[in-house]
Each structure stands twice: as C-alpha cells, then as structure tokens.
C-alpha positions in Angstrom: 145.8 153.5 96.6 143.2 151.7 98.6 140.7 149.5 96.9 137.7 148.7 99.1 134.0 148.5 99.7 134.3 150.4 103.0 132.5 153.7 102.5 132.7 155.4 105.9 134.7 158.0 107.7 137.2 155.7 109.2 138.5 154.7 105.8 139.7 158.3 105.3 141.4 158.2 108.7 143.3 155.0 107.7 144.4 156.7 104.5 145.6 159.8 106.3 147.6 157.7 108.8 149.2 155.6 106.1 149.8 158.3 103.4 147.3 156.8 100.9 146.3 159.5 98.4 143.4 157.7 96.6 140.5 155.3 97.4 138.6 153.2 94.9 135.2 152.4 96.3 133.8 149.3 94.6 130.3 148.0 93.8 129.1 151.6 93.3 128.7 152.1 97.0 127.5 155.6 97.8 129.9 158.1 99.5 128.4 159.6 102.7 128.8 163.4 103.1 131.0 163.1 106.1 133.4 160.8 104.2 133.5 163.2 101.2 134.2 166.2 103.5 137.0 164.3 105.4 138.5 163.2 102.1 138.6 166.8 100.8 140.1 168.1 104.0 142.8 165.4 104.0 143.5 165.5 100.3 142.4 162.0 99.6 140.8 161.4 96.2 137.7 159.1 96.0 136.8 157.2 92.9 133.7 155.0 92.7 133.4 152.1 90.3 130.8 149.4 89.7 133.6 146.8 89.6 134.4 144.4 92.3 137.7 144.7 94.2 139.2 142.0 92.1 138.1 143.6 88.8 139.3 147.0 89.9 142.7 145.6 91.0 143.1 143.8 87.7 142.2 146.9 85.7 144.6 149.1 87.6 147.4 146.5 87.3 147.3 147.1 83.5 148.1 150.8 83.8 151.7 151.9 83.3 153.6 152.8 86.5 153.3 156.3 87.7 156.3 158.6 87.8 156.4 160.6 91.1 
C-alpha cells in the first residue's frame, strides 16, 4: 500500500512496477481521469481520505494484519 498526496499518472506506474495493489490519496486530493483509468487497467485500488499521511498511516497501523 502506498500512502501519498501524489495524484498523478506516474503514481500508478510506480505501483505497477513495485507490485503495490492500493494507493491511499491523502488530503482529499482529486483523482484525475487518466490516473483512475490507469489504476483500473493495472488493478490498483485508489482510496481517498481527508487525513494527512501521518494520520492515515496511524489509522492503518491499528488494523489487524491481512492474511494473503
């Protein structure tokens, strides 16, 4: 999972190259159409939150570990 404020197409490219399956976009930044299309094509989930990166990281750290 990538937690970021970077809301552009290159963010999806980084995820695809590194096998990242989900992006959390912080500060309620809007998702451009080209980014949404690339994410769908590459199978990368996008979640938008009003939280800062720190707040999102802290909230996610309280979740139980996933079982893959």
